[in-house]
LORO-324741 format. One record per residue: x negated, y, z of N, C-alpha, C, O in turn; residue number from 1; residue in three letters. Coordinates in steps of 0.02 Angstrom, whole numbers, plus 50000, padded with zeros to 5 digits. Each point is the difference from the previous one (the first is absolute). Example, Ala and Ser with C-alpha at 12.3 -4.5 7.8 and 13.67 -1.06 7.14 Angstrom:
BEGIN
NODE	49340	49716	50390	50045	50059	50000	49955	50060	50000	49948	49999	50033	1	ALA;
NODE	50070	50054	49931	49958	50059	50003	50039	50055	50037	49975	50055	50008	2	SER;
# end
This chain:
BEGIN
NODE	43187	57670	57711	50025	50020	50065	49951	50052	50028	49939	49991	49996	1	MET;
NODE	50088	50061	50033	49960	50054	50028	49991	49988	50074	50049	49994	50037	2	VAL;
NODE	49889	50002	49984	49986	49989	50071	50005	50067	50037	50001	50053	49969	3	THR;
NODE	50001	49943	50097	50004	50061	50040	49938	50044	49990	50006	50061	49998	4	ALA;
NODE	49936	49908	49997	49938	50037	49990	50001	50036	49933	49979	50058	49995	5	ALA;
NODE	50044	49908	49953	50003	50031	49934	50051	50056	49999	49989	50053	49970	6	LYS;
NODE	50069	49936	50062	50051	50052	50003	49973	50062	50035	50014	50056	49979	7	ARG;
NODE	49948	49933	50075	49970	50056	50036	49950	50037	49956	49999	50062	50000	8	SER;
NODE	49961	49900	49963	49951	50032	49956	50034	50039	49944	49977	50053	49981	9	ALA;
NODE	50078	49920	49993	50037	50035	49948	50029	50064	50026	49997	50052	49968	10	ILE;
NODE	50032	49945	50092	50030	50060	50030	49946	50053	50014	50013	50059	49990	11	GLU;
NODE	49928	49920	50034	49946	50047	50012	49978	50032	49935	49988	50060	49997	12	GLU;
NODE	50005	49900	49950	49981	50027	49935	50052	50047	49973	49983	50050	49969	13	GLY;
NODE	50081	49933	50041	50054	50044	49976	50000	50066	50037	50017	50051	49972	14	ALA;
NODE	49963	49947	50091	49997	50062	50040	49947	50047	49974	50007	50061	50007	15	GLY;
NODE	49941	49913	49963	49947	50042	49973	50012	50020	49928	49963	50039	49971	16	HIS;
NODE	50090	49934	49999	50016	50017	49931	49957	49963	49950	49998	50019	49941	17	GLY;
NODE	49966	49929	50080	49957	49962	49955	50027	49929	49993	50011	49966	50050	18	ARG;
NODE	49999	50011	49888	50021	49930	49992	49943	49953	50018	49942	50018	49994	19	PRO;
NODE	50076	49924	50028	49951	49950	50018	49960	49980	49938	50025	50003	49944	20	GLU;
NODE	49913	49978	50066	49956	49982	49944	50029	49944	49958	49996	50001	49939	21	LEU;
NODE	50034	49949	50094	50030	49945	49963	50057	50024	49956	50010	49974	49945	22	ALA;
NODE	50029	50075	50078	50054	50027	49959	49973	50037	49940	50028	49995	49945	23	ASP;
NODE	49917	50040	50064	49969	50035	49943	49974	49951	49948	50008	50010	49940	24	GLN;
NODE	49961	49936	50084	49973	49950	49955	50057	49965	49963	49997	49989	49939	25	ILE;
NODE	50056	49994	50098	50058	49967	49968	50031	50045	49947	50019	49976	49947	26	ALA;
NODE	49987	50088	50068	50028	50047	49951	49957	50004	49938	50026	50003	49944	27	ALA;
NODE	49908	49997	50065	49954	50004	49943	50003	49936	49958	49997	50003	49938	28	ALA;
NODE	50009	49940	50094	50003	49937	49964	50066	49992	49964	50002	49974	49944	29	VAL;
NODE	50053	50048	50086	50066	49991	49971	50018	50054	49949	50051	49994	49966	30	LEU;
NODE	49910	50059	50028	50015	50053	49952	50005	49974	49928	50048	50016	49966	31	LEU;
NODE	49904	49943	50010	50008	49974	49931	50062	49957	49992	50031	50000	49946	32	PRO;
NODE	49987	49962	50105	50060	49959	49997	50062	50043	49993	50045	49986	49961	33	VAL;
NODE	49958	50068	50079	50057	50045	49995	50005	50034	49932	50055	50007	49973	34	ASP;
NODE	49888	50013	50000	50000	50031	49934	50023	49951	49947	50040	50017	49956	35	VAL;
NODE	49935	49921	50048	50020	49949	49951	50074	49985	50004	50032	49990	49948	36	ALA;
NODE	49996	50010	50112	50072	49988	50007	50041	50055	49967	50052	49987	49971	37	ARG;
NODE	49924	50075	50033	50036	50055	49970	49994	50000	49924	50046	50020	49965	38	ARG;
NODE	49896	49958	50009	49987	50004	49928	50030	49940	49963	50029	50008	49946	39	VAL;
NODE	49965	49932	50082	50025	49940	49967	50076	49998	50000	50031	50023	50048	40	LEU;
NODE	49999	49950	49900	50073	49997	49997	50029	49952	50051	49969	49950	50017	41	PRO;
NODE	50092	50066	50007	50034	49956	50047	50017	49934	49966	49991	49946	50030	42	GLU;
NODE	50032	50057	49909	50015	49940	49962	49934	49972	49973	49965	50035	49964	43	ASN;
NODE	50018	49904	50055	49936	49972	49981	49996	49974	49929	49946	49981	49978	44	GLY;
NODE	50110	50018	49986	50000	49972	49933	49948	50031	49953	49964	49963	49967	45	LEU;
NODE	50029	50104	50030	49949	50028	49956	49929	49978	50019	49958	49988	49956	46	PRO;
NODE	50029	50007	50109	49934	49979	50022	49986	49928	49980	49947	49984	49973	47	VAL;
NODE	50102	49973	50040	49991	49929	49983	49995	49990	49925	49961	49958	49977	48	TYR;
NODE	50078	50079	49983	49995	49995	49927	49933	50024	49975	49971	49971	49955	49	LEU;
NODE	50004	50083	50075	49934	50026	49981	49945	49951	50015	49954	49990	49960	50	GLY;
NODE	50050	49978	50099	49950	49950	50018	50004	49941	49952	49948	49975	49978	51	ILE;
NODE	50113	50004	50006	50008	49945	49952	49973	50017	49932	49970	49958	49966	52	GLY;
NODE	50040	50104	50012	49974	50021	49935	49924	50000	49999	49969	49981	49950	53	ALA;
NODE	50001	50038	50105	49926	49999	50003	49973	49928	49996	49947	49989	49971	54	LEU;
NODE	50090	49964	50057	49980	49930	49994	50008	49976	49928	49957	49965	49974	55	VAL;
NODE	50099	50053	49995	50013	49977	49931	49948	50025	49951	49983	49964	49952	56	LEU;
NODE	49991	50096	50057	49950	50025	49953	49929	49985	50025	49951	50027	49973	57	VAL;
NODE	50043	49930	50077	49936	49977	50027	49955	50056	50027	49939	49996	49995	58	ASP;
NODE	50092	50055	50034	49959	50051	50033	49984	49980	50072	49949	50020	50027	59	LEU;
NODE	50095	49940	50003	49986	49972	50067	50019	49927	50000	50040	49977	49959	60	ILE;
NODE	49930	49985	50086	50014	49929	50007	50061	49992	50044	50018	50045	50038	61	GLU;
NODE	50015	49896	49958	50062	49989	50038	49990	50003	50075	50046	50022	50035	62	TRP;
NODE	49896	49955	49994	49994	50006	50073	49998	50073	50023	50025	50017	50053	63	PRO;
NODE	49946	50026	49906	49998	50071	50016	50071	50029	49996	50019	50041	50042	64	VAL;
NODE	50019	49937	49909	50069	50023	49993	50043	49978	50060	50041	50039	50025	65	ALA;
NODE	49949	49899	49997	50037	49976	50058	49982	50041	50061	50044	50019	50039	66	VAL;
NODE	49892	49994	49971	49978	50040	50057	50028	50071	49997	50021	50027	50051	67	ALA;
NODE	49980	50002	49890	50028	50068	49993	50074	50000	50013	50026	50046	50033	68	ALA;
NODE	50010	49905	49943	50072	49995	50012	50016	49991	50074	50045	50032	50026	69	GLY;
NODE	49918	49924	50007	50010	49990	50071	49981	50062	50040	50034	50018	50049	70	LEU;
NODE	49913	50015	49930	49980	50062	50033	50054	50054	49995	50014	50035	50049	71	GLY;
NODE	50016	49971	49892	50054	50048	49991	50060	49982	50044	50030	50043	50032	72	TYR;
NODE	49987	49893	49970	50057	49977	50040	49989	50016	50074	50044	50026	50034	73	TYR;
NODE	49897	49959	49991	49985	50013	50070	49999	50074	50014	50025	50023	50051	74	VAL;
NODE	49946	50016	49904	49996	50073	50009	50069	50031	50006	50010	50045	50041	75	LEU;
NODE	50037	49932	49919	50067	50030	50001	50042	49977	50060	50046	50035	50020	76	LYS;
NODE	49938	49907	50009	50042	49974	50053	49970	50004	50070	50037	49995	50049	77	ARG;
NODE	49898	50014	49957	49968	50003	50064	50011	50067	50033	49997	50052	49967	78	TRP;
NODE	50017	49947	50096	50008	50061	50040	49957	49994	50062	49995	49945	50028	79	ARG;
NODE	49975	50109	49994	49962	49997	50063	50046	49978	50057	50060	50013	49998	80	PRO;
NODE	49911	49956	50052	50040	49973	50055	50039	50054	50036	50058	49988	50019	81	GLN;
NODE	49914	50071	49990	50035	50052	50036	50061	50023	49962	50051	50018	50031	82	SER;
NODE	49947	49982	49903	50058	50021	49960	50053	49946	50000	50060	50014	49998	83	ALA;
NODE	49918	49923	50004	50047	49945	49999	50040	49994	50065	50058	49979	49999	84	ALA;
NODE	49912	50040	50057	50034	49995	50064	50036	50063	50019	50035	50002	50050	85	THR;
NODE	49957	50051	49910	50035	50062	50012	49968	50043	50053	50033	50045	50028	86	GLY;
NODE	49904	49944	49987	49966	50041	50051	49969	50061	49970	49970	50040	50036	87	ARG;
# end
């Protein structure tokens, strides 16, 4: 929720043509997530099969494979709150 003080600060920053520091930090942090979403396939089957193959040949342990699979699932389905609410 945006408070009146934050809305005022955002409008003042927009008037100067400078994004707020928090917006710059958020953009920098989310850049790798955006790149990964564009690079990784929409269909998760190749990723999950690849992770399973790595477990079968003992290159990674099963807890690491579970964490990687869950990480991929969350990465593909998570959206920032502002995008989810349409703001």
